[in-house]
C-alpha positions, -999 to 999 in steps of 0.1 A, spaced: 694 -611 -405 680 -592 -375 649 -614 -370 665 -644 -355 690 -658 -330 707 -691 -321 704 -708 -287 737 -725 -278 755 -738 -247 790 -748 -236 779 -785 -236 750 -809 -240 726 -811 -211 726 -774 -203 689 -769 -211 690 -757 -248 659 -776 -258 639 -765 -228 649 -729 -232 644 -729 -270 609 -745 -267 600 -721 -240 610 -691 -261 592 -705 -291 560 -710 -271 563 -675 -256 566 -659 -290 538 -680 -305 515 -672 -276 521 -635 -282 509 -640 -318 543 -641 -336 549 -665 -365 579 -685 -352 601 -705 -375 621 -732 -357 654 -746 -368 678 -771 -354 715 -774 -360 727 -808 -371 709 -839 -383 686 -841 -352 651 -854 -357 638 -855 -321 641 -819 -311 626 -808 -344 594 -827 -335 593 -808 -302 598 -775 -320 570 -782 -345 546 -791 -317 551 -757 -302 553 -736 -333 528 -754 -356 554 -753 -384 581 -778 -394 615 -773 -378 642 -774 -404 677 -789 -399 707 -767 -407 737 -789 -411 770 -779 -429 782 -815 -428 756 -827 -452 749 -794 -470 769 -764 -482 769 -732 -462 751 -716 -492 723 -742 -490 720 -737 -453 715 -700 -460 689 -708 -487 670 -730 -463 670 -704 -436 658 -677 -460 632 -699 -476 616 -712 -444 620 -680 -425 607 -656 -451 572 -652 -436 583 -656 -400 583 -629 -374 612 -646 -356 635 -675 -364 648 -695 -334 677 -718 -341 685 -744 -315 722 -754 -315 736 -789 -309 761 -801 -283 785 -774 -273 787 -741 -293 820 -750 -309 815 -788 -312 815 -800 -348 825 -831 -368 860 -817 -372 868 -793 -344 843 -765 -350 834 -774 -386 797 -782 -387 792 -767 -352 765 -744 -340 791 -716 -341 796 -722 -378 758 -720 -384 757 -687 -365 785 -673 -387 769 -686 -419 736 -670 -410 750 -640 -392 729 -647 -361 736 -636 -326 740 -663 -300 722 -666 -267 744 -688 -244 725 -711 -221 748 -720 -191 741 -746 -165 750 -726 -133 744 -754 -108 770 -752 -80 789 -723 -95 787 -685 -95 819 -664 -99 835 -691 -119 810 -684 -146 829 -653 -155 860 -669 -170 838 -696 -187 817 -669 -204 847 -647 -212 863 -677 -229 833 -682 -251 831 -644 -259 868 -642 -269 873 -676 -285 862 -665 -320 855 -629 -327 832 -638 -356 808 -655 -333 786 -628 -316 774 -639 -282 747 -614 -273 734 -626 -239 733 -653 -213 706 -674 -198 716 -692 -166 699 -725 -160 695 -744 -127 699 -713 -105 695 -725 -69 684 -694 -50 677 -657 -50 713 -652 -37 727 -674 -64 708 -654 -90 722 -621 -76 758 -635 -78 752 -646 -114 737 -612 -123 769 -596 -109 790 -618 -131 771 -605 -161 770 -568 -150 805 -564 -137 827 -590 -154 814 -601 -188 794 -571 -201 768 -595 -215 731 -590 -206 716 -616 -183 685 -624 -204 670 -649 -180 673 -677 -155 660 -712 -151 652 -713 -114 650 -746 -97 617 -752 -79 630 -742 -44 646 -710 -58 614 -701 -76 595 -703 -44 621 -681 -26 622 -655 -55 586 -654 -64 571 -658 -29 
C-alpha cells in the first residue's frame, strides 16, 4: 500500500493532529484527493480531518473490529484517494493491552510506513536514543521519517537535523518551529 502513511508519536500532546491536518490541507490544496483515517474510536479528530479533506474520516480500531475488517475499511474508503493519511492515537505502541489495538498494530495491519512526530522542546541530542528505541522496538513497524515539533531556534533545528543525519539514519521530514524560531529562521 504505497499511497498512504501513518502519523504517530511517542505520546499524546506531541502535535499529531496539527501535523496530520496540516499535511492533509497541503495535499488537498495541491489538488490531491486525501482520504483521512484515525486510529481508535476517536470522533473529535475525525471531524477536524473531514473539515480539511471534504471527505469523512474513518476510524480504524482493532479493539472493536478485526484486522481484516480494518483492512477492508482502508481499501474501501481509500480506493479513489490519491493519498491516505492515518492519524495515530496516544503513543505509537499504546493499546488496550500493551500494543494490541495500538497505532503500531494498525500500521502493521495496513503495511503503512510511520512518520514519527516528536516534541523536541528542551531536548536535542537526547532525541537520538529516543528515536533509536522506536526504530528498534519492533522490526515489523517501519518508521520512515521524523517531524520534530516545538523547535525553539535555528540552532536547535541544526542540532536535531544532526541527530537524524548522523545518528538515526531517518530523514528529517519537517519541523514545527515555535513563533520565535520561525522569525529567526525565516527572517
